[in-house]
C-alpha positions as CSV (number, residue, x, y, z in Angstrom):
1,X,-40.4,-61.3,12.6
2,X,-39.7,-60.2,9.0
3,X,-42.4,-59.3,6.5
4,X,-43.6,-61.6,3.7
5,X,-43.7,-61.0,0.0
6,X,-47.4,-61.2,-0.4
7,X,-48.6,-61.5,3.2
8,X,-47.9,-60.2,6.6
9,X,-49.0,-62.0,9.8
10,X,-51.1,-60.2,12.4
11,X,-49.2,-61.4,15.5
12,X,-52.0,-61.3,17.9
13,X,-54.4,-62.9,15.4
14,X,-51.8,-65.4,14.5
15,X,-51.2,-66.4,18.1
16,X,-54.9,-66.7,18.7
17,X,-55.2,-68.8,15.5
18,X,-52.4,-71.1,16.6
19,X,-53.9,-71.6,20.1
20,X,-57.6,-71.8,19.0
21,X,-57.9,-73.0,15.4
22,X,-54.7,-74.8,14.5
23,X,-54.8,-78.5,14.1
24,X,-53.1,-81.4,12.5
25,X,-54.4,-83.6,9.8
26,X,-52.1,-86.0,7.9
27,X,-49.0,-83.9,8.7
28,X,-50.8,-80.8,7.5
29,X,-50.8,-77.7,9.7
30,X,-53.8,-75.4,9.4
31,X,-53.9,-71.8,10.6
32,X,-55.5,-68.5,9.6
33,X,-53.7,-65.4,8.5
34,X,-55.0,-62.0,7.8
35,X,-54.0,-60.2,4.6
36,X,-52.4,-56.9,5.6
37,X,-50.3,-55.7,2.7
38,X,-48.8,-57.1,-0.5
39,X,-45.3,-56.7,-2.0
40,X,-43.3,-56.8,1.3
41,X,-40.1,-58.8,2.0
42,X,-40.2,-62.4,3.5
43,X,-41.4,-63.5,6.9
44,X,-40.1,-66.1,9.4
45,X,-42.1,-67.5,12.2
46,X,-41.4,-70.3,14.6
47,X,-44.4,-72.7,14.9
48,X,-43.4,-76.1,16.0
49,X,-40.1,-77.8,15.0
50,X,-38.5,-75.3,12.7
51,X,-38.7,-72.1,10.6
52,X,-41.2,-71.7,7.8
53,X,-41.1,-68.9,5.2
54,X,-43.8,-67.5,3.0
55,X,-42.0,-66.5,-0.2
56,X,-44.3,-66.6,-3.1
57,X,-47.9,-68.0,-3.5
58,X,-46.8,-69.9,-6.6
59,X,-43.7,-71.6,-5.2
60,X,-44.6,-72.3,-1.5
61,X,-46.4,-75.5,-0.5
62,X,-49.7,-74.1,0.9
63,X,-53.4,-74.2,0.0
64,X,-55.5,-71.1,0.3
65,X,-59.3,-71.4,0.9
66,X,-61.5,-69.0,-1.0
67,X,-63.0,-67.1,1.8
68,X,-64.0,-63.5,1.8
69,X,-61.0,-61.3,2.8
70,X,-63.1,-58.7,4.4
71,X,-65.0,-61.0,6.7
72,X,-62.9,-64.1,7.1
73,X,-59.1,-64.5,7.2
74,X,-57.5,-66.8,4.7
75,X,-56.9,-70.3,5.7
76,X,-53.4,-71.7,4.9
77,X,-52.1,-75.2,5.3
78,X,-48.4,-76.1,5.3
79,X,-47.0,-79.5,4.4
80,X,-44.6,-80.3,7.2
81,X,-43.2,-83.3,5.5
82,X,-41.9,-81.4,2.5
83,X,-38.3,-80.4,2.9
84,X,-37.8,-76.6,2.9
85,X,-34.9,-74.9,1.2
86,X,-31.9,-74.3,3.6
87,X,-29.8,-71.1,3.8
88,X,-26.3,-70.7,5.4
89,X,-27.7,-67.9,7.6
90,X,-30.2,-70.4,9.1
91,X,-27.5,-72.7,10.7
92,X,-27.3,-73.0,14.4
93,X,-23.9,-71.3,14.6
94,X,-25.1,-68.3,12.6
95,X,-28.1,-67.9,14.8
96,X,-26.0,-68.2,17.9
97,X,-23.6,-65.6,16.6
98,X,-26.5,-63.2,15.8
99,X,-28.0,-63.7,19.2
100,X,-24.7,-62.9,20.9
101,X,-24.2,-59.9,18.7
102,X,-27.6,-58.6,19.6
103,X,-26.9,-59.0,23.3
104,X,-23.6,-57.2,23.1
105,X,-25.1,-54.3,21.1
106,X,-25.7,-51.4,23.5
107,X,-29.3,-50.3,23.3
108,X,-29.8,-46.5,23.0
109,X,-31.5,-44.8,25.9
110,X,-34.7,-43.0,25.0
111,X,-35.3,-39.5,26.3
112,X,-38.5,-37.4,26.3
113,X,-38.8,-33.6,25.9
114,X,-42.3,-32.1,26.6
115,X,-43.3,-28.7,25.2
116,X,-46.6,-26.8,25.0
117,X,-48.2,-25.0,22.1
118,X,-51.5,-23.1,21.6
119,X,-52.4,-24.3,18.2
120,X,-51.7,-27.3,16.1
121,X,-50.1,-25.1,13.4
122,X,-47.4,-24.1,15.8
123,X,-46.4,-27.7,16.4
124,X,-46.4,-28.4,12.7
125,X,-44.2,-25.3,12.0
126,X,-41.7,-26.4,14.7
127,X,-41.5,-29.9,13.2
128,X,-41.0,-28.5,9.7
129,X,-38.1,-26.4,11.0
130,X,-36.5,-29.4,12.6
131,X,-37.0,-31.4,9.4
132,X,-35.3,-28.6,7.4
133,X,-32.3,-28.7,9.8
134,X,-32.1,-32.5,9.4
135,X,-32.0,-32.2,5.6
136,X,-29.3,-29.6,5.8
137,X,-27.1,-31.5,8.3
138,X,-27.7,-34.8,6.5
139,X,-26.8,-33.3,3.1
140,X,-30.3,-34.0,1.7
141,X,-30.8,-37.3,3.5
142,X,-33.5,-36.8,6.2
143,X,-32.9,-40.1,8.1
144,X,-29.1,-39.6,8.6
145,X,-29.6,-37.1,11.4
146,X,-31.4,-37.8,14.6
147,X,-33.5,-35.3,16.6
148,X,-31.0,-35.5,19.4
149,X,-28.2,-34.3,17.0
150,X,-30.4,-31.4,15.9
151,X,-31.0,-30.2,19.4
152,X,-27.4,-30.6,20.4
153,X,-26.2,-28.6,17.4
154,X,-28.7,-25.8,18.0
155,X,-27.6,-25.5,21.7
156,X,-24.0,-25.2,20.7
157,X,-24.7,-22.6,18.1
158,X,-26.7,-20.5,20.6
159,X,-24.0,-20.8,23.3
160,X,-21.2,-19.8,20.9
161,X,-23.2,-16.8,19.7
162,X,-24.3,-15.4,23.1
163,X,-21.7,-16.3,25.8
164,X,-18.9,-14.0,26.9
165,X,-15.3,-14.8,25.9
166,X,-14.5,-16.3,29.3
167,X,-17.7,-18.3,29.4
168,X,-17.1,-19.5,25.8
169,X,-13.6,-20.6,26.7
170,X,-14.8,-22.5,29.7
171,X,-17.5,-24.1,27.7
172,X,-15.2,-25.1,24.9
173,X,-12.7,-26.6,27.4
174,X,-15.4,-28.7,29.1
175,X,-17.1,-29.9,26.0
176,X,-14.4,-30.0,23.3
177,X,-13.1,-33.4,22.3
178,X,-9.5,-33.5,21.4
179,X,-7.6,-35.7,19.0
180,X,-5.3,-38.2,20.8
181,X,-1.9,-36.7,21.6
182,X,-0.1,-39.7,20.2
183,X,-0.4,-39.6,16.5
184,X,-0.2,-42.9,14.7
185,X,-0.1,-43.4,10.9
186,X,-1.3,-46.4,9.0
187,X,1.0,-48.1,6.5
188,X,-1.0,-46.6,3.6
189,X,-0.8,-43.1,4.9
190,X,2.9,-43.4,5.8
191,X,3.6,-44.5,2.2
192,X,1.8,-41.4,0.7
193,X,2.5,-38.8,3.4
194,X,4.4,-35.8,2.1
195,X,7.4,-34.3,4.0
196,X,8.3,-30.6,4.4
197,X,10.2,-28.3,6.8
198,X,8.3,-26.2,9.3
199,X,9.0,-23.3,11.6
200,X,7.4,-23.0,15.1
201,X,6.2,-19.5,14.3
202,X,4.3,-20.8,11.2
203,X,2.6,-23.4,13.4
204,X,1.5,-20.7,15.8
205,X,0.2,-18.7,12.9
206,X,-1.8,-21.7,11.6
207,X,-3.3,-22.1,15.1
208,X,-4.3,-18.4,15.1
209,X,-5.9,-18.7,11.7
210,X,-7.9,-21.7,12.6
211,X,-9.1,-20.2,15.8
212,X,-10.2,-17.0,13.9
213,X,-12.1,-19.2,11.4
214,X,-13.8,-21.3,14.0
215,X,-15.1,-18.1,15.7
216,X,-17.2,-17.3,12.7
217,X,-17.7,-20.6,10.9
218,X,-18.5,-24.1,12.2
219,X,-17.5,-26.0,9.0
220,X,-14.4,-28.2,9.0
221,X,-11.2,-27.2,7.3
222,X,-9.4,-29.4,4.7
223,X,-6.2,-29.0,2.8
224,X,-7.2,-28.4,-0.8
225,X,-4.1,-27.2,-2.8
226,X,-0.6,-27.7,-1.6
227,X,2.9,-27.7,-3.2
228,X,6.5,-28.0,-1.9
229,X,8.7,-25.0,-2.7
230,X,12.4,-25.6,-1.5
231,X,11.2,-27.9,1.3
232,X,8.5,-25.4,2.4
233,X,4.8,-26.4,2.2
234,X,2.4,-23.8,0.7
235,X,-1.2,-24.8,1.1
236,X,-4.7,-23.5,0.8
237,X,-7.0,-24.7,3.6
238,X,-10.7,-24.4,2.8
239,X,-14.0,-25.2,4.3
240,X,-17.4,-26.0,2.6
241,X,-18.4,-22.4,2.9
242,X,-15.4,-21.5,0.7
243,X,-13.4,-19.8,3.4
244,X,-9.8,-20.1,2.3
245,X,-6.8,-19.9,4.6
246,X,-3.4,-19.5,2.8
247,X,-0.6,-20.9,4.9
248,X,3.1,-21.6,4.5
249,X,5.2,-23.8,6.8
250,X,7.9,-21.1,7.0
251,X,7.9,-17.3,7.2
252,X,9.6,-15.2,4.5
253,X,12.7,-13.2,5.3
254,X,13.1,-9.6,4.2
255,X,14.8,-10.8,1.0
256,X,11.8,-12.9,0.1
257,X,13.3,-16.3,0.7
258,X,11.9,-18.8,3.1
259,X,13.6,-19.0,6.5
260,X,13.3,-22.9,6.7
261,X,15.0,-23.3,3.3
262,X,17.9,-21.0,4.4
263,X,18.3,-23.1,7.6
264,X,18.5,-26.3,5.6
265,X,21.1,-24.8,3.2
266,X,23.1,-23.6,6.3
267,X,23.1,-27.2,7.5
268,X,24.2,-28.4,4.1
269,X,27.0,-25.8,3.8
270,X,28.4,-26.3,7.3
271,X,28.3,-30.1,7.4
272,X,30.8,-30.7,4.6
273,X,28.3,-32.6,2.6
274,X,29.0,-33.0,-1.1
275,X,26.4,-31.5,-3.5
276,X,25.6,-34.9,-4.9
277,X,25.0,-36.3,-1.4
278,X,22.7,-33.4,-0.5
279,X,20.7,-33.8,-3.7
280,X,20.3,-37.6,-3.1
281,X,19.2,-36.8,0.5
282,X,16.5,-34.4,-0.7
283,X,15.3,-36.8,-3.3
284,X,15.1,-39.8,-0.9
285,X,13.3,-37.9,1.8
286,X,11.0,-36.0,-0.5
287,X,11.6,-32.9,1.5
288,X,12.0,-30.7,-1.6
289,X,14.5,-29.8,-4.3
290,X,17.0,-27.0,-4.2
291,X,18.1,-25.8,-7.6
292,X,21.7,-24.8,-8.4
293,X,20.7,-21.2,-9.0
294,X,19.0,-21.0,-5.6
295,X,22.0,-22.6,-3.8
296,X,24.6,-20.5,-5.6
297,X,22.8,-17.3,-4.7
298,X,22.8,-18.2,-1.0
299,X,26.3,-19.5,-0.8
300,X,27.8,-16.2,-2.0
301,X,27.0,-14.4,1.3
302,X,27.6,-17.6,3.3
303,X,31.2,-17.8,2.1
304,X,31.9,-14.3,3.3
305,X,30.5,-14.9,6.8
306,X,32.5,-18.1,7.1
307,X,35.7,-16.4,6.0
308,X,35.2,-13.6,8.6
309,X,34.6,-16.1,11.4
310,X,37.7,-18.1,10.4
311,X,39.8,-14.9,10.5
312,X,38.5,-14.1,13.9
313,X,39.2,-17.6,15.1
314,X,42.8,-17.6,13.9
315,X,43.4,-14.1,15.3
316,X,42.1,-15.4,18.7
317,X,44.3,-18.5,18.4
318,X,47.4,-16.4,17.7
319,X,46.8,-14.3,20.8
320,X,46.1,-17.4,22.9
321,X,49.4,-19.0,21.6
322,X,51.4,-15.9,22.7
323,X,49.8,-15.9,26.1
324,X,50.3,-19.7,26.6
325,X,53.9,-19.5,25.5
326,X,54.5,-16.6,28.0
327,X,52.9,-18.6,30.8
328,X,55.2,-21.6,30.2
329,X,58.4,-19.5,30.6
330,X,60.0,-18.7,34.0
331,X,58.9,-15.5,35.6
332,X,62.1,-13.6,35.0
333,X,62.4,-14.7,31.3
334,X,60.8,-12.4,28.6
335,X,59.0,-14.0,25.7
336,X,60.9,-13.7,22.4
337,X,58.5,-15.6,20.1
338,X,56.4,-18.6,19.6
339,X,57.0,-22.1,18.3
340,X,55.0,-23.2,15.2
341,X,54.5,-26.5,13.3
342,X,53.8,-26.5,9.6
343,X,53.0,-29.1,6.9
344,X,51.7,-29.1,3.4
345,X,48.6,-30.9,2.1
346,X,47.7,-31.3,-1.6
347,X,44.1,-31.3,-2.7
348,X,44.7,-34.5,-4.5
349,X,47.5,-37.0,-4.8
350,X,49.3,-36.0,-8.1
351,X,49.9,-32.6,-9.7
352,X,47.6,-30.9,-7.2
353,X,45.6,-27.8,-8.3
354,X,45.6,-26.5,-4.7
355,X,48.0,-27.0,-1.8
356,X,47.3,-26.0,1.8
357,X,50.1,-25.1,4.2
358,X,48.8,-25.4,7.8
359,X,50.4,-23.6,10.7
360,X,49.7,-25.0,14.2
361,X,50.8,-23.3,17.5
362,X,53.0,-25.6,19.6
363,X,51.6,-24.4,22.9
364,X,47.8,-24.4,22.2
365,X,47.7,-26.9,19.2
366,X,45.3,-24.5,17.5
367,X,45.4,-23.4,13.9
368,X,47.0,-20.1,13.5
369,X,46.9,-19.8,9.7
370,X,46.2,-21.7,6.5
371,X,47.7,-20.6,3.3
372,X,46.1,-22.0,0.1
373,X,48.4,-22.0,-2.9
374,X,47.1,-22.6,-6.4
375,X,48.7,-23.3,-9.7
376,X,48.2,-19.7,-10.6
377,X,50.8,-18.9,-7.9
378,X,53.2,-21.5,-9.2
379,X,52.6,-24.3,-11.8
380,X,54.7,-26.7,-9.8
381,X,52.9,-28.2,-6.8
382,X,56.3,-29.2,-5.4
383,X,57.1,-25.6,-4.7
384,X,53.7,-24.8,-3.1
385,X,54.8,-25.5,0.4
386,X,57.6,-23.0,0.3
387,X,55.2,-20.3,-1.1
388,X,52.7,-21.1,1.6
389,X,55.3,-20.9,4.4
390,X,56.4,-17.5,3.2
391,X,52.8,-16.3,3.3
392,X,52.5,-17.5,6.8
393,X,55.6,-15.7,7.9
394,X,54.2,-12.5,6.3
395,X,51.0,-12.9,8.3
396,X,53.0,-13.4,11.5
397,X,55.2,-10.3,10.8
398,X,52.0,-8.2,10.2
399,X,50.9,-9.2,13.7
400,X,54.4,-8.6,15.2
401,X,54.8,-12.2,16.3
402,X,58.3,-13.6,15.9
403,X,59.0,-17.3,15.6
404,X,61.6,-19.1,17.8
405,X,61.4,-22.6,16.5
406,X,59.7,-23.8,13.3
407,X,59.0,-27.6,13.1
408,X,58.3,-29.3,9.8
409,X,58.8,-32.7,8.2
410,X,62.4,-32.1,7.0
411,X,61.6,-30.2,3.8
412,X,65.0,-29.1,2.4
413,X,63.4,-25.9,0.9
414,X,62.0,-24.9,4.2
415,X,65.3,-25.7,6.0
416,X,67.2,-23.4,3.7
417,X,64.6,-20.6,3.8
418,X,64.5,-20.6,7.6
419,X,68.2,-20.9,7.9
420,X,69.1,-18.1,5.4
421,X,66.1,-15.7,5.5
422,X,64.4,-16.1,8.9
423,X,67.3,-15.9,11.4
424,X,67.2,-16.2,14.4
425,X,64.4,-18.7,13.9
426,X,65.6,-22.3,14.2
427,X,64.6,-25.4,12.2
428,X,63.2,-28.4,14.0
429,X,62.6,-31.5,11.9
430,X,59.9,-33.9,12.7
431,X,61.0,-36.8,15.0
432,X,58.4,-39.3,13.7
433,X,59.7,-39.1,10.1
434,X,63.2,-39.5,11.5
435,X,62.6,-42.6,13.7
436,X,60.1,-44.5,11.6
437,X,62.9,-45.9,9.3
438,X,65.6,-46.6,11.9
439,X,64.5,-50.2,12.6
440,X,64.5,-51.0,8.9
441,X,67.9,-49.3,8.2
442,X,69.5,-51.0,11.2
443,X,69.0,-54.5,9.6
444,X,72.1,-54.0,7.5
445,X,74.2,-54.4,10.7
446,X,72.0,-57.0,12.4
447,X,71.5,-59.6,9.6
448,X,73.3,-60.6,6.4
449,X,75.1,-63.4,4.6
450,X,77.9,-65.5,5.9
451,X,80.4,-63.9,3.5
452,X,79.8,-60.5,5.0
453,X,79.7,-61.7,8.6
454,X,81.9,-59.5,10.8
455,X,82.4,-57.1,7.9
456,X,78.9,-55.6,7.3
457,X,76.9,-57.2,10.1
458,X,77.4,-59.0,13.3
459,X,75.4,-61.6,15.2
460,X,75.9,-59.8,18.5
461,X,73.8,-56.9,17.1
462,X,70.9,-59.1,15.8
463,X,68.5,-58.2,18.7
464,X,69.2,-54.4,18.8
465,X,67.4,-52.9,15.8
466,X,64.2,-51.9,17.6
467,X,66.1,-51.0,20.8
468,X,68.3,-48.5,18.9
469,X,65.1,-46.7,17.7
470,X,63.8,-46.4,21.3
471,X,67.1,-45.2,22.6
472,X,67.4,-42.5,20.0
473,X,63.9,-41.2,20.8
474,X,64.6,-41.0,24.5
475,X,67.9,-39.3,23.8
476,X,66.1,-36.5,22.0
477,X,63.6,-36.2,24.8
478,X,66.3,-35.8,27.4
479,X,68.9,-33.7,25.6
480,X,67.7,-30.4,27.2
481,X,67.8,-28.6,23.7
482,X,71.6,-29.2,23.6
483,X,72.9,-30.8,20.3
484,X,76.2,-32.0,21.9
485,X,74.3,-33.7,24.8
486,X,72.1,-35.3,22.2
487,X,75.1,-36.8,20.4
488,X,76.6,-38.0,23.6
489,X,73.3,-39.6,24.7
490,X,73.0,-41.4,21.4
491,X,76.6,-42.7,21.5
492,X,76.1,-44.0,25.0
493,X,74.1,-46.9,23.6
494,X,77.4,-48.5,22.4
495,X,78.8,-48.5,26.0
496,X,75.4,-49.6,27.4
497,X,75.4,-52.8,25.3
498,X,79.0,-53.6,26.4
499,X,77.8,-53.5,30.1
500,X,79.3,-50.1,30.8
501,X,76.6,-47.7,32.1
502,X,78.7,-44.8,33.2
503,X,77.6,-42.6,30.3
504,X,74.0,-43.6,30.3
505,X,71.3,-41.1,31.0
506,X,70.4,-40.6,34.7
507,X,66.8,-41.5,34.0
508,X,67.7,-44.9,32.4
509,X,66.6,-48.0,34.2
510,X,70.2,-49.3,34.3
511,X,70.9,-46.3,36.6
512,X,67.7,-46.3,38.7
513,X,67.2,-50.1,39.2
514,X,70.0,-51.8,41.3
515,X,68.8,-55.3,40.1
516,X,68.9,-54.3,36.4
517,X,70.0,-57.0,34.0
518,X,70.2,-56.4,30.2
519,X,67.8,-58.5,28.1
520,X,70.0,-58.0,25.0
521,X,73.2,-59.8,24.1
522,X,76.3,-58.2,25.6
523,X,78.7,-57.0,22.9
524,X,82.2,-58.5,23.3
525,X,83.6,-58.4,19.8
526,X,85.3,-55.2,18.8
527,X,84.0,-55.6,15.2
528,X,80.5,-55.4,16.5
529,X,81.4,-52.3,18.5
530,X,82.9,-50.7,15.4
531,X,79.8,-51.6,13.2
532,X,77.4,-50.2,15.8
533,X,79.4,-47.0,16.3
534,X,79.7,-46.4,12.6
535,X,76.0,-46.9,12.1
536,X,75.1,-44.5,14.9
537,X,77.3,-41.7,13.5
538,X,75.8,-42.1,10.0
539,X,72.3,-41.3,11.2
540,X,70.8,-37.9,10.4
541,X,69.9,-37.3,14.0
542,X,73.6,-37.5,14.9
543,X,74.9,-35.5,11.9
544,X,72.2,-32.7,12.2
545,X,71.6,-32.9,15.9
546,X,70.7,-29.1,15.9
547,X,67.5,-29.9,13.9
548,X,66.3,-32.5,16.4
549,X,67.4,-31.1,19.8
550,X,63.9,-29.7,20.4
551,X,62.3,-33.2,19.8
552,X,59.2,-31.7,18.1
553,X,56.9,-33.6,15.8
554,X,54.1,-32.7,13.4
555,X,51.5,-34.9,15.0
556,X,48.9,-32.2,15.4
557,X,49.3,-31.0,11.8
558,X,48.7,-34.6,10.5
559,X,45.6,-34.8,12.7
560,X,44.4,-31.5,11.3
561,X,44.9,-32.8,7.8
562,X,42.9,-35.8,8.7
563,X,40.1,-33.7,10.1
564,X,40.2,-31.6,6.9
565,X,39.0,-34.7,4.9
566,X,35.6,-34.3,6.5
567,X,35.1,-31.1,4.6
568,X,37.4,-31.4,1.6
569,X,37.5,-34.8,0.1
570,X,40.7,-35.5,-2.0
571,X,38.6,-37.3,-4.7
572,X,36.5,-34.2,-5.5
573,X,37.6,-31.1,-7.5
574,X,36.1,-28.0,-5.9
575,X,36.1,-24.4,-7.2
576,X,38.5,-22.1,-5.4
577,X,35.8,-20.2,-3.5
578,X,34.0,-23.3,-2.3
579,X,37.4,-24.9,-1.5
580,X,38.4,-22.0,0.7
581,X,35.0,-22.0,2.5
582,X,35.4,-25.6,3.4
583,X,39.0,-24.9,4.6
584,X,37.7,-22.2,6.9
585,X,35.0,-24.5,8.3
586,X,37.7,-26.9,9.2
587,X,39.6,-24.1,11.0
588,X,36.5,-23.3,13.1
589,X,35.8,-26.9,13.9
590,X,39.4,-27.7,14.9
591,X,40.0,-24.6,17.1
592,X,36.7,-25.3,19.0
593,X,37.5,-29.0,19.7
594,X,41.2,-29.6,19.6
595,X,41.8,-29.4,23.4
596,X,38.6,-31.0,24.7
597,X,39.2,-33.2,27.8
598,X,38.9,-36.9,27.9
599,X,36.2,-38.9,29.8
600,X,38.0,-42.2,30.2
601,X,40.5,-44.6,28.6
602,X,39.9,-47.7,26.5
603,X,42.4,-50.5,25.7
604,X,43.0,-51.8,22.2
605,X,45.5,-54.6,21.2
606,X,48.6,-54.0,19.3
607,X,48.4,-55.1,15.7
608,X,51.7,-57.1,15.8
609,X,51.2,-58.4,19.4
610,X,47.5,-58.7,20.3
611,X,48.4,-59.9,23.7
612,X,49.7,-56.4,24.5
613,X,47.2,-53.6,25.2
614,X,47.6,-49.8,24.8
615,X,45.4,-47.2,26.3
616,X,43.5,-44.8,24.0
617,X,41.8,-41.7,25.6
618,X,38.1,-41.3,25.0
619,X,37.5,-37.6,24.4
620,X,34.3,-35.7,25.2
621,X,31.8,-35.3,22.4
622,X,32.6,-32.6,19.9
623,X,30.6,-29.4,20.0
624,X,29.5,-27.3,17.0
625,X,28.9,-23.8,18.5
626,X,30.7,-22.3,15.6
627,X,27.7,-23.3,13.4
628,X,25.3,-21.4,15.6
629,X,27.5,-18.3,15.3
630,X,27.7,-18.6,11.5
631,X,23.9,-19.0,11.3
632,X,23.2,-15.9,13.4
633,X,25.7,-13.8,11.5
634,X,24.4,-15.0,8.2
635,X,20.9,-14.1,9.2
636,X,22.0,-10.6,9.9
637,X,23.7,-10.5,6.5
638,X,20.5,-11.7,4.7
639,X,18.3,-9.2,6.5
640,X,20.7,-6.3,5.8
């Protein structure tokens, strides 16, 4: 039942009235009520068919008889025919919903605690103390805290103050409730949550601080003031008793800088990321901002560490090249020098400010030296390669390492320098630059107009342009470093296409396969023989066979220059110190990963003939151990 505005029903009296004195007369229900208390909220009761509500004596359809309140209860009559006001909460569905909710609501169990006292004042004093605790725990609201909560809190306080350390740990372990291990963030919290970098040692320090606080104070800690300094969170953690814990998410180094900030800068420096990209990354993640002054101060010592590591890497690569070259020679043959491959790369496409001359060892494919030439050395970028090659030779001479063969991409300045100033070192021009244009140049003897037929070109040579290129490459591979044998092998293609295979190489299929049949036209016209012979003798590989007898290419140098783009973008103009630091990072990355083994092969189609497939090796994942070495050495530098 609920209370009425002006009356409250005495339930026992009401039931006795209903059973004894209630009666009907002309749809009027008569019953007695006893006035208990005025100005109370409304009352519902269920009499016969529905609910009736006493709201206000002036608005409700009843009649009150003037009997004495002290001796006789008031007599009320209700008009059952008059339609009562309906409320949404009085509908059958709402009542059913409330009933189900009441059934599902778990009723609290009731406990009893007996205690004995000598005088009534002792009981009153105890109850007053409990009421004071309730007021304190309920923040001034007495009814917010139950007696059970007060007793539970008092027991915990006594246990924490009197148990031994071991007993306290066991008690805390048995009774402590932990937050769920899986932390889940709501959308609202995820949108406003701040990001920062944190070190494990700082997390352990925070745990120790919280444990020390909990041993002397039971109030909860909250983050009051926090700010982000170079990706590091500095926060004041305070409780209601004004106990303040100052905490940072990273420890300080001896130079006063945060360890986590230095680690992030190390990742930025060693990744090859551009400054603008790093700034955008920090702004997008909200992890913190790194000012130019702060970064420039750190990068000074970082460049020196990277330079030292690169020097050590190239020195180790040079010793490894000498050892590998000696291992490839016969036992009775002494080592006279190493073979190197060089090529120049400009920092941008025209009128370059910097030029890099890369030296790769032919045996180990590792970078032995990089010489960076600037416009201060020579204003003409076309002469930078020669200056860089001279610097490389000076470095090799300082390390007592002679050069037997020097391969490059047919630079006339380098050819002249090696031939005149570096004897007995021999030139070896790149085979790829040589053969890439043969198919195109051979078209002048394979196609043409009718007027020049038999004079400049011949139809019997129309299907031999690509085959000539393949033949020249195999001739270089099988000449045994003999220029005369190379010329002889190249000229044998003329006899081969006439059906005469006496001068062909022993490894050719026409010699090894007894059922061999040529897939090209057989040359029968002497004019075609003369045109093909004249064209073969005009090729640089025939004229300068001494430069191609070693069949060396600059493939690994081109690959190194491609890897260099990860650290030094051609579209960006760097300062000299930053440029050299990025070059040195490329050296460390290349020397660590150049000879890593493959895991499998994958097939990709040829661009010109998709029906044909070629196998490409799938190499193992690259490693970056050099970054760990840089970080440890840089830390030593920062602490010293």
